[in-house]
C-alpha positions in Angstrom: -7.6 3.6 -48.4 -5.8 0.7 -50.5 -5.8 -2.6 -48.7 -2.3 -3.4 -50.0 -0.4 -5.0 -53.0 -0.3 -8.6 -54.1 3.2 -10.1 -54.0 5.0 -13.1 -54.9 6.7 -15.7 -52.8 9.4 -17.8 -54.0 9.8 -20.5 -52.2 13.6 -21.7 -52.9 14.9 -18.6 -51.1 11.9 -17.8 -49.1 11.2 -14.3 -51.0 8.3 -11.8 -51.7 8.2 -10.7 -55.2 6.2 -7.3 -55.2 3.6 -8.4 -58.2 3.4 -5.6 -61.0 -0.1 -4.4 -61.8 -1.4 -4.2 -57.8 -4.1 -2.8 -56.3 -2.3 0.1 -54.9 1.3 0.9 -53.1 1.7 0.6 -49.0 3.3 4.0 -47.9 6.0 3.2 -45.7 5.8 4.0 -42.1 8.8 5.1 -40.2 8.7 3.5 -36.5 11.6 4.4 -33.6 12.5 2.3 -31.1 15.9 1.8 -28.9 17.8 -1.4 -28.5 16.4 -3.9 -26.1 12.6 -2.7 -26.7 10.1 -4.5 -28.4 7.8 -3.9 -31.4 4.7 -4.1 -31.4 2.5 -3.9 -34.7 -1.1 -4.6 -35.8 -2.2 -5.2 -39.2 -5.5 -5.3 -40.5 -7.1 -7.4 -42.8 -10.1 -8.5 -44.6 -11.0 -11.8 -42.9 -12.5 -13.6 -46.1 -11.9 -16.7 -46.8 -12.5 -18.4 -43.0 -10.5 -17.6 -39.6 -7.0 -17.8 -39.4 -6.0 -16.9 -42.2 -1.8 -17.6 -43.0 0.0 -13.8 -42.1 3.7 -13.5 -42.7 6.0 -10.7 -41.1 9.2 -10.7 -43.7 11.9 -8.3 -43.9 12.7 -6.4 -47.0 16.1 -7.2 -49.1 15.5 -5.1 -52.0 12.7 -3.2 -53.5 10.3 -6.0 -54.5 11.6 -8.9 -52.4 11.6 -9.2 -48.4 12.7 -12.9 -46.4 10.5 -14.1 -44.5 10.8 -14.2 -40.6 7.8 -16.1 -39.2 4.6 -17.1 -40.7 1.3 -18.0 -38.7 -2.4 -20.3 -39.6 -3.5 -20.1 -35.9 -4.5 -18.1 -33.2 -0.7 -17.8 -32.0 2.8 -18.7 -33.3 6.4 -17.8 -31.9 9.1 -18.3 -33.6 12.5 -17.4 -31.9 11.7 -13.8 -30.9 9.0 -12.9 -33.3 5.1 -13.7 -32.0 2.3 -13.7 -34.3 -1.3 -13.8 -32.7 -4.6 -13.2 -34.8 -8.0 -12.0 -33.7 -10.0 -12.8 -36.8 -13.3 -11.4 -35.7 -11.6 -8.3 -35.4 -10.1 -7.8 -39.1 -6.5 -8.1 -37.3 -3.5 -9.6 -36.6 -0.1 -8.5 -33.9 3.1 -8.9 -34.8 6.0 -8.7 -31.8 9.7 -8.5 -32.6 11.7 -8.7 -29.2 15.0 -7.8 -28.1 15.5 -5.4 -30.6 19.2 -4.4 -31.8 21.0 -2.2 -34.1 21.1 -4.9 -36.9 17.4 -5.2 -37.2 16.7 -1.3 -38.4 15.4 -1.5 -42.5 12.0 -2.3 -43.9 9.6 -5.0 -43.1 6.3 -5.9 -44.9 3.0 -7.9 -42.7 0.2 -9.1 -44.8 -1.8 -12.1 -46.0 0.1 -14.9 -47.1 -1.0 -17.5 -50.2 0.6 -20.6 -49.8 -0.9 -21.8 -53.2 0.1 -19.0 -55.6 3.3 -18.2 -53.6 2.2 -14.6 -53.4 1.4 -12.5 -50.0 -0.4 -9.3 -50.0 1.2 -6.6 -48.2 -1.1 -4.9 -45.1 1.8 -2.4 -43.6 5.4 -1.7 -45.0 7.2 -0.5 -41.8 10.7 1.2 -41.8 12.0 0.6 -38.4 14.4 2.4 -36.9 16.9 1.5 -33.6 18.6 3.4 -31.7 21.6 2.3 -29.3 20.3 2.2 -25.2 21.5 4.9 -23.3 24.3 3.6 -21.0 25.0 6.1 -17.7 28.7 7.5 -17.7 31.3 6.0 -15.5 32.2 9.7 -14.4 28.1 10.7 -13.4 28.7 7.9 -10.2 28.2 9.3 -7.3 31.2 7.4 -4.9 30.9 8.3 -0.8 33.3 10.8 0.4 35.7 8.7 2.9 38.2 10.2 5.1 41.1 8.2 6.8 42.4 8.5 10.2 45.5 7.3 12.1 45.1 6.6 15.5 48.4 7.3 17.7 49.0 7.3 21.5 49.7 10.8 23.1 53.3 11.8 23.3 54.6 11.9 27.2 52.6 9.2 28.2 53.2 5.9 29.0 51.7 2.2 28.2 50.3 1.1 25.2 47.7 3.5 23.5 43.8 3.2 23.4 44.0 1.8 20.2 46.7 0.1 17.7 48.9 2.9 16.2 48.5 1.4 12.6 45.1 0.8 12.9 43.1 3.2 10.3 39.7 4.3 10.9 37.4 5.0 8.1 34.2 7.2 8.2 32.0 7.9 5.5 30.8 11.5 4.7 28.1 12.8 4.4 26.0 11.5 7.8 22.3 9.6 6.2 19.7 12.1 6.8 18.3 9.0 9.3 20.7 9.1 11.6 20.8 13.0 12.0 17.5 12.7 12.7 17.9 10.2 15.6 20.7 12.3 16.8 18.6 15.3 16.6 15.3 13.6 18.4 17.7 11.9 21.5 19.2 15.7 22.3 16.1 17.2 22.7 14.4 14.4 24.6 17.5 14.8 26.9 17.1 18.8 26.9 13.4 17.9 28.0 14.3 15.2 30.7 16.9 17.7 31.9 14.5 20.6 32.7 11.6 18.7 33.8 14.8 17.8 36.2 15.7 21.3 37.2 12.2 22.3 37.7 11.7 19.4 40.5 15.0 20.4 42.0 13.3 24.0 42.3 10.1 22.2 43.4 12.1 20.6 46.2 14.0 23.4 47.7 11.1 25.8 48.0 9.4 23.0 49.6 12.1 23.1 51.9 12.4 26.6 52.5 8.5 26.8 53.6 9.0 24.4 55.6 11.7 25.7 57.5 10.2 28.9 57.5 6.7 27.7 58.9 9.1 25.6 61.4 10.5 29.0 62.9 7.2 30.6 63.4 5.9 28.0 65.3 9.2 28.2 67.9 8.8 31.9 67.9 4.9 31.3 68.8 5.8 29.0 72.3 8.7 31.4 73.0 6.5 34.3 73.6 4.0 31.7 75.4 5.8 31.1 78.0 6.9 34.8 79.1 5.1 36.3 82.0 
């Protein structure tokens, strides 16, 4: 695999020129992102010539030229929304480009920058495609249903109504699931209490009847003992 092509940097206009007779063309890679996301690119290089060699990230303006966006000679450099951080022991550096927009679509290069010779060796050739961010349609927004009820006093009655005749009451539909579950629970508890009360009433009646029957038997026995 070819490790890139040497490029000449023209300082007056901050352009990179792809020198002829390079060691090999770098194949273009297509990356897809959505507006608002952050581009992350890893560029490999040979860590020769000491640690923290100058790295650059530039945007191609013509087949042999590009405009530099950020250049770093340290472990990490940030310029606006562009960041470069170097990992020389591993032989690569990372580039991030935040808050992408559709205007950011286009070809980019990353590589090693040689300031003394005004040249850069390209490591990767990136073709960036930024799609517009998806926005929810206003017609898909769910709005709660509301019904308006007018309260008036009954016909043929005197005195003020319970509510002012012009007062409006709004009720939202449908009911919340939690509120409906609470209503069902209350109804079940009321039913249980009612059933318990009914059972107690029946028991009381049975006990009363039993006592009355026992009392009647006792009175009958006393009457029979008094006869000769």
